[in-house]
N, C-alpha and C positions, 0 to 999 in steps of 0.2 A: 748606693745607687738604687733608685726606685725600680721595682719590678715592672714587667710589662703589664700585669694586671692593674697595678697602681696607676700606671700612666693612662691606661684605658679608662679607669674610673675617673681620673682627674679630668680627662677630656670628655667625659660624659657620653661615651659612645652608646651605652645602654639607653639613656634618656633620649638621645637623638634618634636612635633606631625605633624605639617604641612610639615616639611622637610621629615619626614618618609613617609607620605602619597604621597608626590610628587615623592619620590624615588620609592615607591611601584607601583604607576601608570605607571611610566616610565618602570619599570621591566615588568609589565603586557603587556604594549604596545610592548616592544621588544620581549617578548615571543610569542605574537600573530603574530608578523611580521615574525618570523623565524620558527613558528610551522610547516607550510607546507613544506618549503624548506628542513628542516632537519628532518622531520617526527617525531616531538615530539608527544608522545602518549597523549591521553586525560587524562590518569591516572597521568602522570607526571605533566601536566598542573594543574590538580586538586590539587595535593599535594603541588605544589608551591603556589597556592592561599591560601590554608589552613595555610601554614607557614607564608605567608605575613599577613594574617588576625591576627594571634596570635602575630606577631611581633610588632603590634601597641601598645597593652598594655605593652609588654615587654619594648619597647622604653620609654613609659611614666613612668614606674617604675624606669628605670635607670636615666631618667631626674629628677624625684622627689628626688632621693637620691644624685645625682652627678651633678645636673645642675647648682649649684651655685659655680662656679670657681673650681669645682672638689675637694672640701675640705672634703666631707663626706667619711668616710670609709665604707666598706661593713659591714652591720649589720645583725643580725639574722632575723628580720622581712623582710628585703629586700630579703634575701636568700629564705625564705619561700614563699614569693609572686612570685618570679621568678620561683621557683620550681613548684609552683601550675600552673603557666602559661605553663611551658614546659610540665608538665604532661597532661594538657588539650589539648595541641597541639598533643602530642603523642597519646592520646586516640582517638582524632578526626581522625588522619591519619589511625589508626588501624580499627576504626569502620565505617568510611565513606566508602560506597561501591565504589569500582573502577568501571570504565566503563565496564570492562570485567565482574565483578561480577554482575553488573546491568543487563547486557545482559543475563547472565546465569540464574539469578533469574527470569527474565521475560520470559525466554524460551530457555536457552542453547546457543550454539554458533551461533550468529546471523549475523556475518559479511560475506558477499559474498555467502549467501545461495540462489542460483538461481536454481529453479526447473523447468524442462521442462516436461509437461504432454503430452506424445505422444498420438495421437488419438487412442482410444481403438479399438481392433479388435472384430469382432462379429462372433460367431460360432452358426449356427442355420439355420432354414428354414423360419423364419418369414420375410415377406416382409418389415416389419417396424424395423427389427432388427438392421440394420445399423444406422438408425436414433436414435434408443434407445442408442446404443453404443456412438454415437456422443454426444447425450444429457448428458450421464453419464460423458464423458470427459469434456464437457463444465461446467457442474454444479460442478464437483470436482475441476476444475481449479479456479472457482470463489470462492469457499469456502476456498481453500488453500491460495488464495491471500488476504484473510481477516486476516491472521495471521501475526503479525508484523515481526516475524523472518524469513519469507519466501517471496521471490520474485518469481512470477510465470509468465512465458511467456504467452502472450495472446493466448487463444484458437484459435483465427483466424490466428495468425502468425504460429501456430503449425499445422494448417490444411494441409499445404503442405507436411507434413511427413506422412499423412495417406496412408498406404499401401507401404511406402517407403522400399527399400531394404538396406538402410543405417543401419549400426549397431549403437548401443547405443553411443559409443564413438564418432562416426562421427557426429551424430545428436547433441550431446553435444558441440562438437567443432564448429559446424556451427552456434550455437546460444549463445555460451559462458556459458552454464549451468554447475553447479557443480554436479547436480543430475538429473537423468532421471527416470520418472515414466511411466511404461507401464502397459497395462491391456488387459484382454480378457474377453468378456462378453458372457455368454451362457444363453439361455432362453428356458425353456421347460415347457409347460403347465402353463404359467403365472408366473413361478418361475424363478428368475434370480440368477446366480452365477457369481460373478465378481472376477477374480484372478488378483492381482496386484503385481508388483515387482518394488522395488526401487533400482537403480543401481548408484554407485559412478562413476562419469564421468572419473576421473583421472585414476583409476585402471581398470574400466570395471567390477569390481566384484559386485555381488548382495549384497546389504546391508540388505534387508528385503523383505519378500513376505508374502502374506496371501490371503485367500479366504473369500468372503463375500456372504452370502446367504440371500435372501428375496424376497418378492413379486415384480414382475416387475413394478407394479403400485406404489410401495413405493420408488420411485427414491430418494426423499429427505433424508429419513432415511439412505439409503445405502451410499449416498455421505457424509452425516454428519459423519457417523462412519468411513468411509475411511479417511476423512480429519484429524480426530483426531488421528487415528492410524499412518498415515504418519508423522504427526507432532511429535508423540512420537518416531517413528523410527529415526527421525532426531535429537533426543535429546532435543526436545522442550517441555517445561511444560507450558501449556496454562493457562493464567490468566482467571479469571472469565469473564472479558470483552471480551477476545478473544474467549472463549468457546461460549459465547452468539452470537458473530459475526459469528462464523462458523455455528451455528444452525439457524441463521436468514435467512429468505427467503422472497422473494417478494410476494409470494402467497402460500396459504395453499392447493390450488387445483392443483393436478398433471395434470389434463386435461387442465387447463388454461395454465400451463407451456408448455405442449406439443403443444398446438395450437400456442402459441407465438413462440416457437422454429421453427416450420414449417413455420410460416409467416416470421420470420427473415431470414430463409434460402432463401426465394424468394427475399427479399430485398438485401441480400449479393450477390446473383447471378446476380440480375439486375445491381448492382453497379459494380461488377467485370467485367461483360461482356458488360456493357454499353447498356444493353437491357431493356430500360424502356418502354416496350410495355404495352398496356392496359391490355392484358391477364395476364401478369406477375404481374403487380401491383394489379389487381383485386383479384388474388389468395391470395396475401399477405394481402390485406385488409380484405378478408373473414376470414382468420385465426386470425388476430388481433381482429376483431369484435367478433369472437367466444370467444377468451380469455377474452375480456372485458365484455362480457355478463356474464361470470362465475365469474369474479372478476373485478369490475369497477375501483378499485384503484391499479391495477397491473401496476406499473410504466414502466417496460420495454415494455409492450404491448402498453401503451400510447405513448411511444417514437416511436415505430414501426408504429403505426397508423398515427402519425404526419408525418413521412417520406413518407408514401404512399400518403398522401395528398400533400406534398411538391413536390414529383416526378410527380404526376398527373399534377400539375400546371406547373412545370418546363418543362416537356416533351410536353406541349401543348395539352395534352389529355383533360384537363378541366382547362383552365386558368381563372377560375372565381374567383371573390373576396371571395366567400364563401369557396372555396378550400383553398385559402391562409389563411383565417381567422382560419379555422379548423386546419391547419398545425401548426400555432402559438399557438392556444388554447391547443391542446393536448401536445405540447412540454412543455409549461409553467406548465401545470398540473403535468407532469412527474417530472419536476425539483422541484416543490413544495413538492412532495411526497418524493423524494430522490435527493438532490442536487448532490450527489456523483456518480450519474449514468452517465457515459460518453455518452451513446447513447441518453440521453435526451438533452445534449448540442449539439450533432451532429444534432439532429432533429431541435432544435431551430436555430442553425446556418444555416441550409438549408432553413428554413422559412424566416430568415432575408436576406439570399442571394436572394431569390425570390423577396423580397421587394426592391432589389437593395441597401440594406444597407450592403455593403461589409465589412466595418470595424467592424460592430457589428457581422457579420457572422464569420469573422476571429477570433474575440475574443472568440466566443463560441467554435469554433474548437480547439483553443489553450487551452481553459479550459478543453475540453474533453481529450486532450493530457496530460495536467497536471495530470488528474485523471488516465489516462491509456496511458503512453507514447509509448506503443507498438500497438496502435490502427491504423491499416492500413487505415481504412475508413476515420478516422479523418485526417491523414496525407495527403491522396489523396485530400480530399475536401478542406483542408487548402491551398494546392498548387494551386488548381483550382481557389479558390476565390481570392488568391493573384495575379493572372494573369488577373483578370477582369478589 
């Protein structure tokens, strides 16, 4: 009596299986090649792969029953096995989430959701009110950007629209946004009221608006709540990981954040105007020093301090080896705390540029742009170092 192995060889299961795998791989390769030109959906490709996967056992069953010169008739066990395979394929196609379902489960309609946060207006008499409104805009943009379903234009690229007379649809058209978020900040006796409105760019109609009240010193809680509510208004349901990301902050100290923000304003002004004066850089250094006194592990302030040292060195104000060493030390510490902080890579790139290591500097600027492709400072510095 022939052994099972002999029967399998006689029915050529190996040849049938190899031929099927080769054909399936060719089909996958062809599908991959034409996916972009003919706009095959991810769901379609996913379903094809499931069918091909279940096709292998189906092929082996047919070979087992009909591989020996085609003499076997269709039998009851064969029909049951093939039926079970087909049912398994059908169940997999029904239960396996499509790409669209996955996007909705993770948070609604995720494709093409680009939000522009226009610099908030300030209504009040406080001399620091405008800075508070700018800080609110900046912090809200950062928190929204941590949600997978939302792309947010960099606060720095949106700064040009502060006080702009352009309407919402014109701003959206200028930057390619689908949604525009505007806000008005009012501050009275230490209490803040922030009124925000989300507008659909295509129609110009308001999608949602709300007002948020809280202590002006409680900037973080206000922006956390706003970010969550904006996500909900966009139909996004945040996962636990996204909720934690929205609530995460570099420092628990609002005063440290305020000092950093003011210091960074001097850095951006110096960079934008090419005014790397000792007075300008010293003011920035004082603010960063204050922020780090309050929170020594505050990564953005470490990056800012690194840049003040790098600019002191590069501008010839203090071209000492100590300055250069501190520029690199602060940048590396910021990266160690949070590798995904673009400003930390900008700072390290500037330190490497001062050391005449232009390739290493360019690599850091490129990494900053990988993390934030809308970062104007990184683009400018990359162009500068590539011309060295």
